[in-house]
C-alpha positions in Angstrom: 28.2 -5.1 7.8 26.7 -2.6 5.0 28.2 -0.9 2.9 27.6 2.9 3.1 25.3 4.1 0.2 26.6 7.3 -1.7 23.4 9.4 -1.8 23.5 11.3 -5.0 21.5 14.5 -5.9 19.9 12.1 -9.2 18.7 9.4 -6.4 17.5 12.2 -3.8 15.5 13.5 -6.4 14.1 10.0 -7.7 13.1 9.4 -4.0 11.3 12.7 -3.4 9.2 12.7 -7.0 8.7 9.0 -6.4 7.6 9.9 -3.0 5.4 12.9 -4.1 3.6 10.5 -6.9 2.5 8.3 -4.2 5.3 5.2 -4.7 5.6 2.6 -1.7 8.7 2.4 -0.1 9.4 -0.7 -1.3 9.4 0.2 -4.9 11.5 3.5 -4.2 14.2 1.1 -2.8 13.8 -1.1 -5.8 14.3 1.9 -7.8 17.4 3.2 -6.3 19.3 -0.2 -5.6 18.4 -0.2 -1.0 16.9 -1.4 1.5 13.5 -0.3 1.9 14.5 1.1 5.6 17.3 2.8 3.6 14.9 4.6 1.2 12.6 5.7 3.9 15.6 7.0 6.1 16.6 8.7 3.3 13.0 10.1 2.5 13.3 11.4 6.1 16.0 13.2 6.1 15.0 15.0 2.6 11.5 15.5 3.7 9.5 13.6 1.6 6.2 13.8 1.6 4.4 11.6 4.0 1.6 9.6 1.5 -1.7 9.0 3.5 -3.6 5.8 2.2 -6.7 6.0 -0.4 -9.7 6.3 1.8 -12.5 3.3 1.0 -15.4 4.1 -0.1 -18.0 3.2 2.3 -20.5 0.6 0.5 -24.3 2.0 0.2 -25.5 -1.6 2.2 -23.3 -3.5 4.7 -25.3 -6.9 4.1 -28.1 -8.5 1.5 -30.5 -7.4 3.4 -30.1 -3.8 3.6 -29.8 -3.5 0.5 -32.7 -5.1 -0.5 -32.0 -8.8 -1.5 -32.7 -12.1 0.1 -29.6 -13.5 2.2 -27.6 -16.8 0.5 -28.6 -20.1 1.3 -25.6 -22.2 3.1 -23.0 -23.1 0.9 -23.5 -21.0 -1.6 -20.5 -20.7 -3.7 -20.0 -16.7 -3.0 -20.7 -17.1 0.5 -17.8 -19.8 0.6 -15.5 -17.6 -1.0 -16.2 -14.7 1.0 -15.5 -17.3 4.4 -12.4 -18.4 2.8 -10.6 -15.4 2.0 -11.5 -13.8 5.7 -10.1 -17.1 7.5 -6.6 -17.1 5.0 
């Protein structure tokens, strides 16, 4: 059975500050020495802000054709790398 955590004012402030700076619960947990779950629950108790993930920029063109470039030939190294990355 896990040992109860004694949350100090210093640890509470670290949770608030790190979360306000955009740190993940994993990073906060490593800093304060507890599990991710315990850090997130403590943040919930403290009213730590929920951090929005940064918005992804939409590329100007979704395909090479839209960008005015010729399509890549079959088995091109770039196409192979993209396929390998997507199918993982």
